C-alpha positions in Angstrom: 7.2 17.6 28.9 6.0 15.9 25.8 8.2 16.1 22.7 7.3 18.7 20.0 5.9 16.1 17.7 2.9 17.1 15.6 0.7 14.5 17.3 1.0 16.4 20.6 0.4 19.8 19.0 -3.0 21.6 19.5 -3.0 22.4 15.7 -2.8 18.7 14.7 -6.0 16.8 13.7 -5.6 13.1 13.0 -7.3 11.5 10.0 -9.6 8.5 10.7 -10.8 5.8 8.3 -14.4 4.5 8.8 -14.7 0.8 9.3 -17.9 -1.2 9.7 -18.6 -0.4 13.3 -15.7 1.8 14.4 -13.0 4.2 13.2 -9.3 3.6 12.7 -6.7 6.3 13.1 -4.6 6.8 10.0 -0.8 7.4 10.0 -1.2 11.1 9.1 -3.3 14.1 9.9 -3.9 17.8 9.1 -2.0 20.7 10.5 -4.5 23.7 11.0 -1.5 26.1 11.4 0.3 25.2 8.1 -2.8 24.0 6.2 -1.2 20.7 5.0 -1.0 17.0 5.7 1.5 15.9 8.4 2.7 12.6 9.8 2.3 12.4 13.6 6.0 12.2 14.3 7.2 15.3 12.4 8.8 17.9 14.5 6.6 21.0 14.8 8.2 24.5 14.5 5.1 26.3 15.7 4.3 23.8 18.5 1.4 24.7 20.8 0.8 22.2 23.7 -2.6 20.4 23.5 -2.6 19.6 27.2 -5.4 22.2 27.9 -7.5 20.8 25.0 -7.0 17.2 26.2 -7.9 18.2 29.8 -11.2 19.9 28.6 -11.9 16.8 26.4 -11.4 14.4 29.4 -13.6 16.5 31.7 -16.4 16.5 29.0 -16.1 12.7 28.5 -16.3 12.1 32.3 -19.4 14.4 32.6 -21.0 12.6 29.6 -20.2 9.2 31.1 -21.7 10.2 34.5 -24.8 11.4 32.7 -25.1 8.1 30.7 -24.6 6.1 33.9 -27.4 8.0 35.6 -29.7 7.3 32.7 -28.8 3.6 32.7 -29.5 3.4 36.4 -32.9 5.1 36.0 -33.9 2.7 33.2 -32.7 -0.2 35.3 -34.8 0.9 38.3 -37.9 1.3 36.1 -37.5 -2.2 34.6 -36.9 -3.7 38.1 -40.0 -2.1 39.5 -42.1 -3.2 36.5 -41.0 -6.8 36.2 -40.0 -7.7 39.8 -43.0 -6.4 41.9 
């Protein structure tokens, strides 16, 4: 079981800072339950596990990855047929 830190709570949304070509996670975030800024390692009194949310997120990422790989394979096949007759 994960500790009851804000970073593992379903109500916690981390803040990100936009860099040139990526995003960097900040050392604080927003608690939707208490409507205030939190650090990730504060103990949460109204803790709600984010395991279900993370599981759905992972399933969606895997489905999107599979779809992207299918598209890449289709493009690869088209290019091979066109240039390597």
